[in-house]
BADREN-112822 format. One record per atom (N, C-alpha, C, O): residue in three letters; x, y, z; residue number from 1; atom name. Coordinates in pm, 1 decimal, decimal comma. Atoms other than C-alpha are relative to their C-alpha. Layout:
{tordo ALA {X Y Z} NUM CA} ...
END
This chain:
{tordo UNK {58,2 -103,2 61,4} 1 N} {tordo UNK {-7,5 0,6 -41,3} 1 CA} {tordo UNK {92,2 97,3 48,8} 1 C} {tordo UNK {156,4 75,8 151,7} 1 O} {tordo UNK {-54,9 -116,7 24,6} 2 N} {tordo UNK {151,7 323,4 -85,0} 2 CA} {tordo UNK {-95,5 139,7 60,9} 2 C} {tordo UNK {-206,5 167,8 15,7} 2 O} {tordo UNK {36,1 -135,8 -74,7} 3 N} {tordo UNK {90,7 677,5 162,3} 3 CA} {tordo UNK {-1,9 110,7 -71,8} 3 C} {tordo UNK {102,5 96,2 -135,4} 3 O} {tordo UNK {-112,6 -69,8 20,8} 4 N} {tordo UNK {139,2 996,6 21,6} 4 CA} {tordo UNK {-73,7 118,0 75,6} 4 C} {tordo UNK {-191,0 128,5 111,6} 4 O} {tordo UNK {50,5 -97,1 -136,8} 5 N} {tordo UNK {105,0 1282,6 244,0} 5 CA} {tordo UNK {90,8 97,3 -73,8} 5 C} {tordo UNK {194,3 64,0 -131,5} 5 O} {tordo UNK {-12,6 -125,0 82,1} 6 N} {tordo UNK {137,0 1685,3 98,8} 6 CA} {tordo UNK {68,9 75,0 96,5} 6 C} {tordo UNK {14,0 181,0 66,5} 6 O} {tordo UNK {-55,6 -57,6 -57,3} 7 N} {tordo UNK {343,0 1852,1 351,2} 7 CA} {tordo UNK {60,3 98,7 33,5} 7 C} {tordo UNK {158,6 78,7 -37,8} 7 O} {tordo UNK {-101,6 -164,6 73,8} 8 N} {tordo UNK {531,5 2223,7 370,6} 8 CA} {tordo UNK {144,9 -105,9 129,5} 8 C} {tordo UNK {128,0 -188,3 219,3} 8 O} {tordo UNK {-90,8 122,8 -9,0} 9 N} {tordo UNK {885,2 2055,1 452,6} 9 CA} {tordo UNK {84,6 63,0 161,5} 9 C} {tordo UNK {187,2 34,4 223,2} 9 O} {tordo UNK {-56,5 -67,3 -141,2} 10 N} {tordo UNK {938,1 2261,2 767,5} 10 CA} {tordo UNK {-122,3 -93,5 95,6} 10 C} {tordo UNK {-111,8 -68,4 215,7} 10 O} {tordo UNK {107,0 94,1 -40,9} 11 N} {tordo UNK {635,6 2007,1 881,8} 11 CA} {tordo UNK {83,3 -163,5 47,1} 11 C} {tordo UNK {79,6 -229,2 151,2} 11 O} {tordo UNK {-88,3 126,2 36,1} 12 N} {tordo UNK {858,7 1702,4 796,8} 12 CA} {tordo UNK {55,7 -23,5 100,2} 12 C} {tordo UNK {158,2 39,7 125,8} 12 O} {tordo UNK {-154,7 103,3 -50,9} 13 N} {tordo UNK {1019,0 1474,8 1039,8} 13 CA} {tordo UNK {77,2 -65,1 46,5} 13 C} {tordo UNK {91,1 -165,8 115,9} 13 O} {tordo UNK {-138,9 102,6 -49,3} 14 N} {tordo UNK {1311,3 1417,5 1062,0} 14 CA} {tordo UNK {134,5 -79,9 58,0} 14 C} {tordo UNK {170,5 -37,5 167,8} 14 O} {tordo UNK {-24,4 106,7 -129,4} 15 N} {tordo UNK {1529,8 1150,4 1208,4} 15 CA} {tordo UNK {164,8 40,8 11,3} 15 C} {tordo UNK {208,0 127,7 -64,4} 15 O} {tordo UNK {-193,4 59,3 -22,1} 16 N} {tordo UNK {1943,4 1091,0 1302,1} 16 CA} {tordo UNK {14,4 154,6 -81,7} 16 C} {tordo UNK {-51,6 257,1 -64,2} 16 O} {tordo UNK {-111,4 -138,9 42,2} 17 N} {tordo UNK {2168,5 1360,0 1094,4} 17 CA} {tordo UNK {-130,9 93,5 -103,2} 17 C} {tordo UNK {-151,3 214,8 -108,8} 17 O} {tordo UNK {107,3 -87,5 64,6} 18 N} {tordo UNK {1867,3 1438,4 862,6} 18 CA} {tordo UNK {-40,0 128,4 100,1} 18 C} {tordo UNK {-63,4 246,3 73,4} 18 O} {tordo UNK {136,6 -103,0 -161,4} 19 N} {tordo UNK {1692,1 1622,1 1206,3} 19 CA} {tordo UNK {141,1 83,3 -24,3} 19 C} {tordo UNK {135,4 197,2 -70,4} 19 O} {tordo UNK {-94,1 -81,6 -66,9} 20 N} {tordo UNK {2030,4 1737,0 1275,7} 20 CA} {tordo UNK {52,4 137,8 -81,7} 20 C} {tordo UNK {108,5 238,0 -37,5} 20 O} {tordo UNK {-71,3 -110,9 67,0} 21 N} {tordo UNK {2115,5 1952,4 998,1} 21 CA} {tordo UNK {-157,6 108,0 -76,0} 21 C} {tordo UNK {-135,7 222,1 -116,8} 21 O} {tordo UNK {164,3 -12,9 6,1} 22 N} {tordo UNK {1703,1 2035,1 912,3} 22 CA} {tordo UNK {3,2 41,8 109,9} 22 C} {tordo UNK {-79,0 133,2 116,8} 22 O} {tordo UNK {31,8 -145,4 -173,5} 23 N} {tordo UNK {1728,4 2206,0 1296,8} 23 CA} {tordo UNK {129,4 93,5 12,9} 23 C} {tordo UNK {170,9 162,0 106,4} 23 O} {tordo UNK {-68,6 -131,9 -85,3} 24 N} {tordo UNK {1982,2 2404,5 1244,2} 24 CA} {tordo UNK {8,6 123,1 -139,3} 24 C} {tordo UNK {91,5 213,1 -152,8} 24 O} {tordo UNK {63,1 -40,6 140,4} 25 N} {tordo UNK {1808,7 2531,3 871,6} 25 CA} {tordo UNK {-84,3 119,6 66,3} 25 C} {tordo UNK {-129,0 70,7 170,0} 25 O} {tordo UNK {71,9 -107,0 -9,3} 26 N} {tordo UNK {1609,4 2890,3 937,3} 26 CA} {tordo UNK {-115,5 -26,0 -77,7} 26 C} {tordo UNK {-90,4 -95,4 -176,2} 26 O} {tordo UNK {129,3 102,2 40,1} 27 N} {tordo UNK {1198,8 2808,7 837,3} 27 CA} {tordo UNK {22,4 92,6 -130,5} 27 C} {tordo UNK {-52,2 47,0 -217,1} 27 O} {tordo UNK {-30,1 -97,4 114,3} 28 N} {tordo UNK {1294,8 3066,1 561,9} 28 CA} {tordo UNK {78,3 -79,3 -136,8} 28 C} {tordo UNK {59,8 -85,9 -258,4} 28 O} {tordo UNK {-90,0 107,0 62,0} 29 N} {tordo UNK {1563,5 2823,9 466,8} 29 CA} {tordo UNK {-76,6 -113,8 -33,4} 29 C} {tordo UNK {-8,6 -186,9 -105,5} 29 O} {tordo UNK {48,8 192,2 -9,8} 30 N} {tordo UNK {1370,3 2489,9 456,2} 30 CA} {tordo UNK {-85,4 109,0 -108,6} 30 C} {tordo UNK {-51,1 90,4 -225,4} 30 O} {tordo UNK {85,5 8,1 130,0} 31 N} {tordo UNK {1099,6 2695,6 235,2} 31 CA} {tordo UNK {104,8 -1,3 -124,3} 31 C} {tordo UNK {101,4 -81,8 -217,4} 31 O} {tordo UNK {7,2 28,2 147,9} 32 N} {tordo UNK {1299,0 2780,7 -18,2} 32 CA} {tordo UNK {98,5 -132,4 -98,4} 32 C} {tordo UNK {109,7 -153,1 -219,2} 32 O} {tordo UNK {-7,6 164,9 42,6} 33 N} {tordo UNK {1479,3 2396,0 -0,5} 33 CA} {tordo UNK {-120,7 -28,7 -39,2} 33 C} {tordo UNK {-104,4 -106,5 -133,2} 33 O} {tordo UNK {178,8 134,6 28,1} 34 N} {tordo UNK {1095,4 2245,1 -55,8} 34 CA} {tordo UNK {0,1 91,9 -140,2} 34 C} {tordo UNK {-12,6 18,5 -238,1} 34 O} {tordo UNK {25,5 25,0 119,6} 35 N} {tordo UNK {1083,5 2481,9 -357,1} 35 CA} {tordo UNK {109,3 -47,4 -136,1} 35 C} {tordo UNK {78,9 -36,0 -254,8} 35 O} {tordo UNK {-39,3 -14,5 90,7} 36 N} {tordo UNK {1380,7 2387,5 -524,2} 36 CA} {tordo UNK {-2,4 -181,3 -37,3} 36 C} {tordo UNK {16,5 -231,7 -148,0} 36 O} {tordo UNK {34,9 142,1 -28,7} 37 N} {tordo UNK {1306,2 1972,6 -366,8} 37 CA} {tordo UNK {-143,9 25,8 -76,4} 37 C} {tordo UNK {-217,4 26,8 22,4} 37 O} {tordo UNK {88,3 -6,9 8,9} 38 N} {tordo UNK {1001,6 2023,2 -545,8} 38 CA} {tordo UNK {27,7 -1,8 -161,1} 38 C} {tordo UNK {-24,8 -75,2 -244,8} 38 O} {tordo UNK {-61,9 -26,1 142,4} 39 N} {tordo UNK {1172,0 2132,2 -864,8} 39 CA} {tordo UNK {81,3 -121,8 -118,2} 39 C} {tordo UNK {58,9 -152,4 -235,3} 39 O} {tordo UNK {-28,5 112,0 49,8} 40 N} {tordo UNK {1425,8 1835,5 -885,9} 40 CA} {tordo UNK {-49,5 -123,6 30,2} 40 C} {tordo UNK {20,7 -222,4 8,9} 40 O} {tordo UNK {54,0 124,7 -44,9} 41 N} {tordo UNK {1187,7 1574,1 -754,0} 41 CA} {tordo UNK {-172,8 8,6 -10,3} 41 C} {tordo UNK {-250,5 -29,7 77,2} 41 O} {tordo UNK {103,5 -12,2 30,7} 42 N} {tordo UNK {875,0 1656,2 -927,4} 42 CA} {tordo UNK {-143,7 -91,8 20,6} 42 C} {tordo UNK {-260,1 -54,4 5,8} 42 O} {tordo UNK {41,3 136,9 -37,7} 43 N} {tordo UNK {743,0 1293,2 -829,1} 43 CA} {tordo UNK {-26,4 0,6 161,1} 43 C} {tordo UNK {-111,1 -59,7 227,1} 43 O} {tordo UNK {10,4 18,8 -176,2} 44 N} {tordo UNK {796,5 1353,7 -457,5} 44 CA} {tordo UNK {141,8 -68,5 -14,2} 44 C} {tordo UNK {228,6 -87,3 -99,5} 44 O} {tordo UNK {-106,3 112,0 -89,6} 45 N} {tordo UNK {1014,9 1144,2 -235,0} 45 CA} {tordo UNK {-53,3 -53,7 102,4} 45 C} {tordo UNK {-145,3 -4,0 167,4} 45 O} {tordo UNK {55,4 55,6 -120,4} 46 N} {tordo UNK {969,0 912,7 12,6} 46 CA} {tordo UNK {13,4 40,9 109,5} 46 C} {tordo UNK {9,6 163,9 113,7} 46 O} {tordo UNK {-17,5 -89,9 -90,5} 47 N} {tordo UNK {1018,0 982,1 331,4} 47 CA} {tordo UNK {118,8 -23,6 55,9} 47 C} {tordo UNK {161,6 60,0 135,5} 47 O} {tordo UNK {-110,7 33,2 -26,3} 48 N} {tordo UNK {1329,9 799,8 382,0} 48 CA} {tordo UNK {77,7 59,4 -95,9} 48 C} {tordo UNK {179,4 107,0 -45,6} 48 O} {tordo UNK {-106,7 -82,1 63,3} 49 N} {tordo UNK {1505,7 958,6 93,9} 49 CA} {tordo UNK {-28,0 158,0 6,2} 49 C} {tordo UNK {51,4 226,5 -58,3} 49 O} {tordo UNK {38,3 -129,6 -37,5} 50 N} {tordo UNK {1373,0 1289,6 182,4} 50 CA} {tordo UNK {120,0 65,8 133,4} 50 C} {tordo UNK {192,4 165,2 128,1} 50 O} {tordo UNK {-126,7 -23,3 -84,7} 51 N} {tordo UNK {1597,8 1257,2 534,3} 51 CA} {tordo UNK {41,8 -64,3 -40,7} 51 C} {tordo UNK {12,4 -156,5 35,4} 51 O} {tordo UNK {-125,6 35,2 41,2} 52 N} {tordo UNK {1855,6 1091,8 339,4} 52 CA} {tordo UNK {85,7 100,8 -65,3} 52 C} {tordo UNK {207,2 101,0 -45,9} 52 O} {tordo UNK {0,5 -137,2 94,3} 53 N} {tordo UNK {1888,5 1406,7 111,0} 53 CA} {tordo UNK {1,0 120,6 103,0} 53 C} {tordo UNK {43,7 228,9 62,8} 53 O} {tordo UNK {-84,5 -62,5 -71,1} 54 N} {tordo UNK {1925,8 1576,0 426,1} 54 CA} {tordo UNK {81,8 -55,5 91,7} 54 C} {tordo UNK {114,9 28,7 175,1} 54 O} {tordo UNK {-91,4 58,1 -92,7} 55 N} {tordo UNK {2136,0 1377,6 626,0} 55 CA} {tordo UNK {145,4 6,7 -91,8} 55 C} {tordo UNK {246,2 67,8 -56,6} 55 O} {tordo UNK {-112,4 17,3 117,1} 56 N} {tordo UNK {2379,2 1293,4 298,8} 56 CA} {tordo UNK {41,6 67,8 -116,7} 56 C} {tordo UNK {121,8 14,2 -193,2} 56 O} {tordo UNK {22,7 -80,8 70,8} 57 N} {tordo UNK {2339,5 1584,0 84,2} 57 CA} {tordo UNK {29,8 116,8 32,4} 57 C} {tordo UNK {65,8 201,0 -49,9} 57 O} {tordo UNK {10,0 -119,3 -82,1} 58 N} {tordo UNK {2348,5 1840,8 321,1} 58 CA} {tordo UNK {120,4 110,5 -71,2} 58 C} {tordo UNK {86,4 228,8 -69,3} 58 O} {tordo UNK {-86,4 -98,3 63,0} 59 N} {tordo UNK {2664,6 2024,2 137,4} 59 CA} {tordo UNK {-79,5 44,9 -155,5} 59 C} {tordo UNK {-89,7 154,9 -209,8} 59 O} {tordo UNK {58,9 12,3 158,5} 60 N} {tordo UNK {2503,0 1991,8 -196,2} 60 CA} {tordo UNK {-169,3 110,2 54,3} 60 C} {tordo UNK {-224,8 177,2 -32,9} 60 O} {tordo UNK {150,9 -80,3 -104,5} 61 N} {tordo UNK {2159,6 2181,6 23,6} 61 CA} {tordo UNK {35,4 148,5 -42,8} 61 C} {tordo UNK {-9,7 232,3 -120,9} 61 O} {tordo UNK {-51,8 -86,9 -51,3} 62 N} {tordo UNK {2382,6 2403,5 151,5} 62 CA} {tordo UNK {38,3 171,1 -176,3} 62 C} {tordo UNK {23,2 289,4 -207,0} 62 O} {tordo UNK {-67,3 -79,4 161,7} 63 N} {tordo UNK {2534,2 2536,7 -224,1} 63 CA} {tordo UNK {-144,0 -12,6 -66,7} 63 C} {tordo UNK {-113,1 0,4 -185,2} 63 O} {tordo UNK {127,1 -37,8 25,5} 64 N} {tordo UNK {2128,4 2545,1 -314,4} 64 CA} {tordo UNK {-28,0 155,2 39,6} 64 C} {tordo UNK {-81,4 237,7 -34,5} 64 O} {tordo UNK {35,4 -116,2 -105,4} 65 N} {tordo UNK {2112,5 2839,4 -36,1} 65 CA} {tordo UNK {136,5 72,6 -7,3} 65 C} {tordo UNK {153,6 181,9 46,8} 65 O} {tordo UNK {-115,5 -124,4 8,9} 66 N} {tordo UNK {2429,9 2992,5 -99,1} 66 CA} {tordo UNK {54,3 20,2 109,1} 66 C} {tordo UNK {99,6 129,2 144,1} 66 O} {tordo UNK {-38,8 46,7 -146,5} 67 N} {tordo UNK {2525,0 2822,0 248,8} 67 CA} {tordo UNK {173,6 -8,4 6,1} 67 C} {tordo UNK {243,1 -60,2 -81,2} 67 O} {tordo UNK {-107,8 104,4 -41,5} 68 N} {tordo UNK {2848,1 2763,3 401,9} 68 CA} {tordo UNK {-56,1 -75,5 100,9} 68 C} {tordo UNK {-131,5 -32,9 188,5} 68 O} {tordo UNK {41,5 57,8 -61,7} 69 N} {tordo UNK {2817,9 2433,3 539,2} 69 CA} {tordo UNK {29,2 17,9 121,5} 69 C} {tordo UNK {-58,4 5,6 207,1} 69 O} {tordo UNK {-4,4 12,1 -130,7} 70 N} {tordo UNK {2997,0 2476,0 828,3} 70 CA} {tordo UNK {-51,6 143,6 123,8} 70 C} {tordo UNK {-54,0 166,9 244,6} 70 O} {tordo UNK {70,5 -155,5 -63,1} 71 N} {tordo UNK {2848,5 2824,5 913,3} 71 CA} {tordo UNK {-174,8 -46,6 47,4} 71 C} {tordo UNK {-220,5 -30,0 160,4} 71 O} {tordo UNK {90,1 88,1 -86,6} 72 N} {tordo UNK {2508,8 2630,8 931,4} 72 CA} {tordo UNK {-1,4 -104,6 127,4} 72 C} {tordo UNK {-94,7 -108,1 207,6} 72 O} {tordo UNK {-31,1 101,8 -142,6} 73 N} {tordo UNK {2631,9 2356,2 1207,4} 73 CA} {tordo UNK {96,1 84,0 103,2} 73 C} {tordo UNK {142,0 36,5 207,1} 73 O} {tordo UNK {-68,4 -128,4 -141,1} 74 N} {tordo UNK {2817,4 2695,8 1406,3} 74 CA} {tordo UNK {-137,7 109,5 70,7} 74 C} {tordo UNK {-153,7 208,1 142,6} 74 O} {tordo UNK {119,3 -177,1 -54,2} 75 N} {tordo UNK {2490,7 2889,9 1457,2} 75 CA} {tordo UNK {-56,4 -65,6 137,9} 75 C} {tordo UNK {-132,9 -1,5 209,9} 75 O} 
END
């Protein structure tokens, strides 16, 4: 069975490394990333894929936002 949920990125319940990264972003930055993710993944992502994107591709997401990854983690 497949269940699809539409929600704002800032409401997503990240876990582990994905949560650590997301917790260091502002609501505005999450909203900006939501726009990019919708463009990059028009068919959506699974919860695991989204969390893994935030966990393992945090440097890429920072590049999309023109942020330095070290500054994000040292806020």
